[in-house]
N, C-alpha and C positions, 0 to 999 in steps of 0.2 A: 860399188864393190855392194854386195846383196849380204844380209846374214840370211841361215839357214840351221837348220835341226835337224838330224838325221837320227830315225831309231834304223838303228839294223841289228839281225836277230841270224846269229851264228851257231852253224850243228852244236844240239850240245853232245854229242860224242866227242867231240874236238876238246883234247888236253889246251888245258891253260894257255900254256907256251903257244900254240896255233892260234889260239886266240891274241894274243898279243900281238904274235906274227902275224898278221891278217889285219888284226886293228892299225899296228903300222901301216901296214901297204893301203893301208885307204889314208893315213892320215899322210901319207910323202905324198900320191896326187895331188892335194889340193894345196901342201904345200911345196911343192916344186910345179905350181900351174901358179902362182904368186900370190895364195891365200892365208890363211889367221888361223886355224885353231882356238878356238875360244874358250872350250871348255868339251873333253872326253873320259864318259866313266860308263863303266863294266858295272851291267845291276847284279850282271850273278846267271846264275843259271833257274830258267822259272817252266812254270806247264805251258802251253800255247793253248788260245780259247779254242781251237780247230786244226785238225791235224794239216801239216802241212808238209809236202814232198815225205812223205810216212813217218812224217817226226811228231814225239809228242810234246817234245819241250825243245827247250833253246833259249841259246845267252845272250840274254838282254845288248846292246852297248847303245849311250845318246854321246855325238857328238852333234856338237855347236859348233859353227865356224862362218870366217866372213870370206869370198870367191865369189870368181864372176861368175855368171850364169854358163857360159861354155863348159866351166868344169863343171859344174854339177851332168850336163849332157857324157861326158868322158866316165866318171861315175856311174850311174844308172850303165853305160855299156858294159861296165869293167864288173860290177854288181852280178848281168846277165850269166856270166860268167864263170865267173870266181862259185868256184865250191861249194868250199864252206860255208857260203850266203846262203840262207833257208828267205830268207824275206828283209826287202829296205820300205824305208817312206822317208822322202825328203820332205822338206815343206819351204816356204821360203818367208820369214819372219816380217810380218807389220809392223809400223810403227808401233801399237799397241805394248806388241810381243816384247821386241828390243825391250821399249823403256824397260818393262817388267822384269824381260832380262838381267839389266842393265843393276838395276837396283837391286837382286838378288845377290848378283854379284858383291856388290856394294856394300850388303848386309852380310854374306860367307865371309867376305876380307875382314870387317870388322868386327865379327865373333871369333876368327880363326886370332888373328892378334890378341886377343884379351884374354883368350886361352892359352897365351903361350909366356 
């Protein structure tokens, strides 16, 4: 299995509940295909660098997950027909990025333990 980083920009006019529901549908596609979600963040509403589908703002989300390459094809086909998604990008992480991600996760876990 490979590790992928996925940025998804949702339509900013969607209510927060719909964004969460849409994100759950994406997570379900990954987990139903035998993948594992490593990180899921909603970065919030932000101004787009340029207009996309007549939109100036979008809800940015980040997903990091481990899955088979065939799942990526399914996800990209889903994104193309799923109306709330206005832009997406999937990147396969290399060994260097994976190591860096694991170090960040370990540092984040230690930090949350010391705060408790």
